[in-house]
C-alpha positions in Angstrom: 57.2 -15.6 55.1 54.2 -14.8 52.9 54.7 -12.7 49.8 52.3 -10.0 48.4 49.1 -11.2 46.9 49.1 -10.5 43.2 45.3 -10.6 42.9 45.0 -7.9 45.5 47.6 -5.8 43.8 45.9 -6.0 40.4 42.5 -5.1 42.0 44.1 -2.1 43.7 45.7 -0.9 40.4 42.4 -1.2 38.6 40.6 0.8 41.2 43.2 3.5 41.0 43.0 3.5 37.2 39.2 3.9 37.1 39.4 6.7 39.7 41.6 8.7 37.3 44.9 8.8 39.2 47.2 10.2 36.6 50.3 9.8 38.7 50.3 6.0 38.3 49.6 6.1 34.5 52.1 6.8 31.8 49.9 9.3 30.0 46.6 10.5 31.5 45.0 11.5 28.2 45.6 8.3 26.4 44.7 6.2 29.4 41.4 8.0 29.9 40.5 7.7 26.2 41.3 3.9 26.3 39.3 3.4 29.5 36.2 4.6 27.8 34.0 2.0 26.2 33.2 2.3 22.4 29.5 3.0 23.3 30.5 5.8 25.6 32.6 7.4 22.9 29.8 7.2 20.4 27.3 8.8 22.9 29.8 11.6 23.7 30.3 12.3 20.0 26.6 12.3 19.2 25.8 14.7 22.0 28.7 17.1 21.2 27.6 20.7 20.6 27.9 21.5 16.9 29.7 24.6 15.8 27.5 27.7 15.3 28.7 28.2 11.7 27.7 24.7 10.6 24.3 24.6 12.3 21.5 24.8 9.7 18.7 27.3 10.6 15.2 25.9 11.1 12.8 27.2 8.4 9.8 29.3 9.7 6.3 27.8 9.5 3.0 29.6 9.6 -0.5 28.1 9.9 -3.8 29.5 8.6 -7.4 28.4 8.5 -10.9 29.5 7.8 -14.0 28.0 9.4 -17.5 27.4 8.3 -17.0 28.0 4.6 -20.3 27.9 2.7 -19.4 25.2 0.2 -19.1 21.4 0.3 -15.8 19.7 1.2 -15.7 18.0 -2.2 -15.8 21.3 -4.1 -13.4 23.0 -1.7 -10.9 20.1 -2.0 -10.7 20.6 -5.8 -9.2 24.0 -5.2 -7.1 23.0 -2.1 -5.2 20.4 -4.0 -4.5 22.8 -6.8 -1.9 24.8 -4.8 -0.4 21.9 -2.7 3.4 21.8 -2.8 3.7 24.9 -4.9 5.5 28.2 -4.3 3.4 31.0 -3.1 3.8 32.9 -6.4 2.5 29.9 -8.4 -0.3 29.4 -5.9 -1.5 33.0 -6.2 -1.4 32.9 -10.0 -3.5 29.7 -10.0 -6.1 31.0 -7.6 -6.4 34.4 -9.3 -7.4 32.8 -12.6 -9.5 30.0 -11.1 -13.2 30.4 -11.9 -14.5 28.2 -9.1 -16.4 29.9 -6.2 -14.3 28.1 -3.6 -11.1 29.8 -5.0 -11.8 33.1 -3.3 -11.9 31.5 0.2 -8.6 29.8 -0.4 -7.1 33.0 -1.9 -8.1 35.1 1.1 -6.7 32.6 3.6 -3.5 32.4 1.7 -3.0 36.2 1.6 -3.8 36.5 5.3 -1.3 33.8 6.2 1.3 35.4 4.0 0.8 38.8 5.8 1.1 37.1 9.2 4.3 35.3 8.2 5.9 38.6 7.2 4.6 40.5 10.3 5.5 37.8 12.9 8.6 36.1 11.4 9.9 38.8 9.0 10.4 36.4 6.1 10.4 37.3 2.4 6.8 37.3 1.2 7.8 35.4 -1.9 10.2 33.0 -0.3 7.4 30.7 0.9 5.7 27.5 -0.3 2.6 25.6 0.6 3.3 22.5 2.6 -0.2 21.5 3.6 -3.5 22.4 2.1 -6.5 20.3 3.1 -10.2 20.4 3.9 -12.3 19.2 6.8 -16.0 18.6 7.3 -18.0 21.2 9.2 -21.7 21.3 10.2 -24.6 21.0 7.8 -28.1 22.2 7.7 -31.2 20.0 7.0 -33.7 21.5 4.7 -36.9 20.3 2.9 -36.8 19.3 -0.7 -40.2 19.5 -2.3 -41.3 16.8 -4.8 -44.3 16.3 -6.9 -47.7 15.0 -5.8 -47.4 16.6 -2.4 -44.3 14.6 -1.3 -41.1 16.0 0.1 -37.6 14.9 0.9 -34.6 16.1 2.8 -31.5 17.9 1.6 -28.3 19.0 3.3 -26.5 22.3 3.0 -22.8 21.6 3.7 -20.1 23.8 5.3 -16.4 23.2 5.4 -13.2 24.0 7.2 -10.0 24.9 5.3 -6.4 24.6 6.7 -3.2 25.9 5.3 0.5 25.6 6.3 3.3 27.7 4.8 7.0 27.1 5.2 10.0 29.3 4.4 12.1 28.4 1.4 11.5 27.0 -2.1 9.2 24.0 -2.6 10.7 20.5 -2.8 11.6 19.3 -6.2 9.4 16.7 -7.8 11.1 13.3 -8.5 12.1 12.9 -12.1 10.3 10.3 -14.2 12.7 7.6 -15.1 12.0 6.0 -18.5 12.3 2.3 -18.5 12.7 1.2 -22.1 13.2 -2.5 -21.2 9.7 -2.6 -19.7 8.2 -0.9 -22.8 10.0 -3.4 -25.1 8.8 -6.3 -23.1 5.2 -5.0 -23.2 5.4 -4.7 -27.0 6.7 -8.3 -27.3 4.0 -9.7 -25.0 1.2 -7.7 -26.6 2.0 -9.4 -30.0 0.8 -8.1 -33.4 -1.7 -5.2 -33.2 -3.5 -6.1 -36.4 -7.1 -7.2 -36.8 -7.6 -10.5 -38.5 -9.6 -10.2 -41.8 -9.1 -6.4 -42.1 -8.0 -4.6 -45.2 
């Protein structure tokens, strides 16, 4: 007489376990948790829906630009980098007291973008900061430059594009400068005496 095959019995038990038959398992919740692989548990935890109270709101962003500005990109960039990574109150103060011609183009673009941010997103007009402020090259015109003795040359009249990006919230804090006294001491030792030979 042939007895039961232990291999077939174990395969049948495994198949029943993976199908989720709770009647053959001591505790269904613990068995299902143990049957999961660690990778599956990590994926399930990572894709879990967070609570609404702990979810951080995404700050609003508004873009602004002005095209074909009658100034060179180099001159406009001097003003564009003046307000980069500043709050909108600081940027307006810098532009209102800036004596450069390109400052009025940047100021008008900043005010238009601020008004659009308030109208579209309903944010606080002073709770904004400048994330991006950069310049691009535009077209240029070729003109004649007159020289002496009947000769002439060529000159270019440049135009520029200006782009701006505002984001809701305060500007990011600047990293603090960390003083390194050991480097200063080492430099003084390596530099040696700072006296001139033969001086009084």
